[in-house]
N, C-alpha and C positions, 0 to 999 in steps of 0.2 A: 198361208198364214204360220209361221215356225212356233217350236216350242223348245223352250229351254232345259237342257238337262246336265246336271253339273253332277260328276265320279273322280272324286278327288281333287286334283287341279287341273282336270281337263275338261273347258266345257265345250259340249256338242251339238249345236243348232240343227234339230230335226224338222223336215217337213210333216205333213200331218199323215203323210204316206209312209213314214218311216225311215226314208231314204235320207241319209247325210247330207246336207250342206256345205257348215263351215266346221273346222275342229280348231280350237286354239287352247291354249295353256293359260289358266288365270294367272294373274301380274298377283303373286300371294305378300303381302303386306310383311314389311321388314320392323321388327319391334325392337327401339332403341331405349336408350336413357334420355331423362331431360336435365338439363346442368345450364343453368346460365344462361336461358333462352333459346338453347340449340339443342339438338338431339344427335351427341356424340354417340358411339360405341363403346361398350366398358373396355378399360385401358387393357383389362388381363386378357382379352379376347375370348374369354368364356361364355357359356350360356348353357342353359338349364333348359330340357324339353318340357315344355306347359303340354298338358293334357286332359281329355275329360275324363267323365266316369266311366267310360267304356274301354279307356285307353289310347283311343285316337289321340293322335298328333294334333294339336291346337298351331302349335306356334314354337319359335325356339326364341326365348328370352332369355336377356342380358344376365349374368351372373354378375354383379356388381361385385368391386374389390375394397378395399381399405382406400386406397387413390382415390377412385369413383367418389368415395362419401367424401374425402377432402377437398377435391374439386369441387363438389356441389357445396360444400362449407365455405369456401373461399367467395363462388359465387352469390352466396345467400348473405353472408358477412357485407359484401360491397353495396349489396342491393338495400337491406336493412335502413341504412339512415334515409338515405333519400324516397323511400316507401313511409316510412314512420313521419314524415316532414309534409308530406302529402297531405291536402284537406282528406276530412274525414268523406266531406261530400264527394270528393272525386274518388276515394274507394270505394265507397257506395256505388259510384257509377260503373265503375268497372268489375265487382262481383255480380251486378246486375247484368253487364254485359255477357260474363259466361254462362250465367243461366241461359240467357238469349242464344248463345251458341250451340250449349248443350242441349235445347228446344230443339233448335235447327236439325240436329244431328241424333235426333231420339234414336228412329230406327235403329241406327248402326248398332248405338249401346245396348237397346234391348236384344237385338242380334246376335251380339258379343255375349251378352248374359246367358244368354239359352246356349251357346255354346259351350259353355263353361257349367250347364246342367240346371238352371233354373226352368219353371217353365213359362209359358208367354206372361201370363198373368203377376208372377211374381216379378218375371223381368220390368214388365210396363210398371208396375207400383214401383220398385227400385228408381227404375230413371225418374219417375215423375217425383217423387219423394227429393230426390236428390238434387232437380231444377227448383223445386219448391224452399228447401235448405239454404241455396244459393241467395235465393230472394229476399229470406227471411233475415238473413247474415246483413245483405244489402243494406237492407232497413234499419240495424241495428248500427253502422257505422259511425252516424254521427248522432247517436241517443246513448250510447253506453257510458260515455261520459259524465252526462249527466247525471245515470243512478249512481255510478261507482267515485266519483267525487264528491267533496264537503268541504263547508266553512268551517271551521273549529272554533268555539268560544276559549279565548285564552287571558289569563290574568293581567298579562300588561298593555303597553299601547301598542298592538301590534295587529295587524291584518292576517290571520293565519287560514290558509286552505290548501287542500289536498286532489291533487288529481291525476288520475290514471295516466301511462306512459307507455308503448311497446318495450318489453324486455328483450327485443333483440332475437337472434338466431334460435328457433326451435327445431328440433330432431323430433322425428315420430316415426315408429312400427305401428301400423297401421294394423288393423283386424283383419284376420286370417279367412275371415267366413265370408268377406261380401266383398265384393269385385271394386263396387263403384260408392254405396252409399257411405261405405265407413271410410273412404278415402276423403270425399267430401265432406263429411262430418267433420274432420279433423282439419282440413286445409280452410277451409272456409272462416270460422272463428278466429284463427291464428292469423291470417292476415287481414280479416276485417280491424282487429286492433293494432294492426302499423307494424307487424311482424315477419318476419321472412322465414321459410319453410324448407326442410329437405323429411320428405316422405318416403319409408320402404314400402313400395304396396304388396297387398298380399299375394303370395308367392303363389299360392293355386287357384288364382281368381284375378292374374294380371293383367290378361288382354285387356281391361277398361282404362286400367292406369295408363297406359301408354295412350290411347285414343283420348281420354282425359287429358293428358299433357298437350296433346295436338289442339284443345278446346282453349285451355290456357294459354297456347302461343298465340292465338290467334283472336284474344281477347283485351287487348291494350295492356295486360299483365308486365311491368318491366322487368328483363329477362333478370334471374337469380330469386325472385322474390318467390315462388314455386318452385323447387326441383325434386324432380320423382325417379327414384330409382328403381330397379327390381333387383330381386335376388335370394339368397336366404338367410333367416332372421339365426340360424343356429352360427352362421359366420360372423356375419356383421354386427350384433347387439354389444357386442364388447369393444367393436372399436368404434362405434357410435357414442357410446356413452364414455369412454375416455376422452373425445377429442374436447381440449381445452376452449376451445374461443366456441363454444357451443351456450346457450343461455337457459334453454328449459329442456324438457324431454317429457313426451306423450309414450305412453304403452298402452296400447290396446290389444297386445297379443292376449295369448292362454296359457303361457309357460310361467308357472310361478318361479322355476329356478333363473330361468332371464330375469324377470324381473328386480328379483333380489339382488342377482351381478348387477344390473345397472343403477339399482338404488347406492351398492356400495360404491361402485366407480365414478359417479356423479359426485361423491362427496370431494373428490380432489378438486374441484372448483367450485364447490356449492351450486350445481345444477338443481333448477328444481324439478322435482319428479312428479308427474301426473300419472295415474293410474287410472284408466281408463277402461280395462279389460271387462269390465262387469256391463260396461255401458251398453244398451240396445237402442241401436241407430235405429232401426225402423219404428221406435215407439217415441211419445213426447216427451221423455226423458233425452231424448238426442239431440237435442238443441236446447238451447237458454242460453241469454247472454252472460250467466256465469263462466260459460266457456271462452267467451272473451276474456273475462277479467284473470280467468288461469294465467295468462301471459300478458300480464301487465303488471310494471311496478308503481307504488304509489311516489309521488313526489309531493314533499311539504315545502310550502313557500312561507315564510317569515316576511311580512312588510311593515315598515314601523308607518305611524298613524298620530296625529296630533290626536291627543283625549281632549275632547270639549264637550263632551256628553257625558261630564260626570255630575254629582248628586250638588256641586258646591260651583256649577256655573251659575252666572246670572246675566242679564240684557242690560 
């Protein structure tokens, strides 16, 4: 019977008597970015070293550029229309499928969170809550319009009603303190409401982001609906907030100066800015149908009708 011993990137299989049987190099994972349903390398060719709390190298992560972000916006814009036109029940099925696939890879995500410094219990709780959050929003896909739409009383002979519609392309800077839950908690309500998204993953907890992109890619989500890039918030927040083809922006980071810059830049095309920097994603406030409505526009329709129910009507 053999046992496994791992030393850096060399895996040694030993017999119980200590005599080495087989030596082999581990096949280390290449972490890319996720744009338009594909996994390209960053066009800049740059990367940064992702290390654990002890300074050990975990991975070389793509250092995304302005061009990568622009490519992601193009993909998101192309996908936003068809995704918004999908039946709400179909979007619900797809979000549920993402939860199924994440459940099937639970052990992998627990391991990656532990590599980035989480305890086993904390990692398990974060993965389980991420799965539950996907199922939560899957349930809301065909129900939120009933909550946020209305029939409006008017004085004229019209039938007047207001309904929420997807705002379009959403950009997001996700929480720096969580590798998976913060990412899922932002992506899920955005796509549940029929929008597409470009998310900048946590710089220091990026392992799970690309693994989650693999889950997205295998879950019937059309290419371009979800785009995930890695890199530095310091470098990308200005580019992300000045792009003229982005309709809404989420900031879940912790840098007040970055948020102020984003708010100023967003005025150029009147982007809607959502400040989620104070949200505790592992609490009850981390999920709500209002996170869906944050990225909806209200369309009001006036339909002329014949007024036959007035006080003077007779049989």
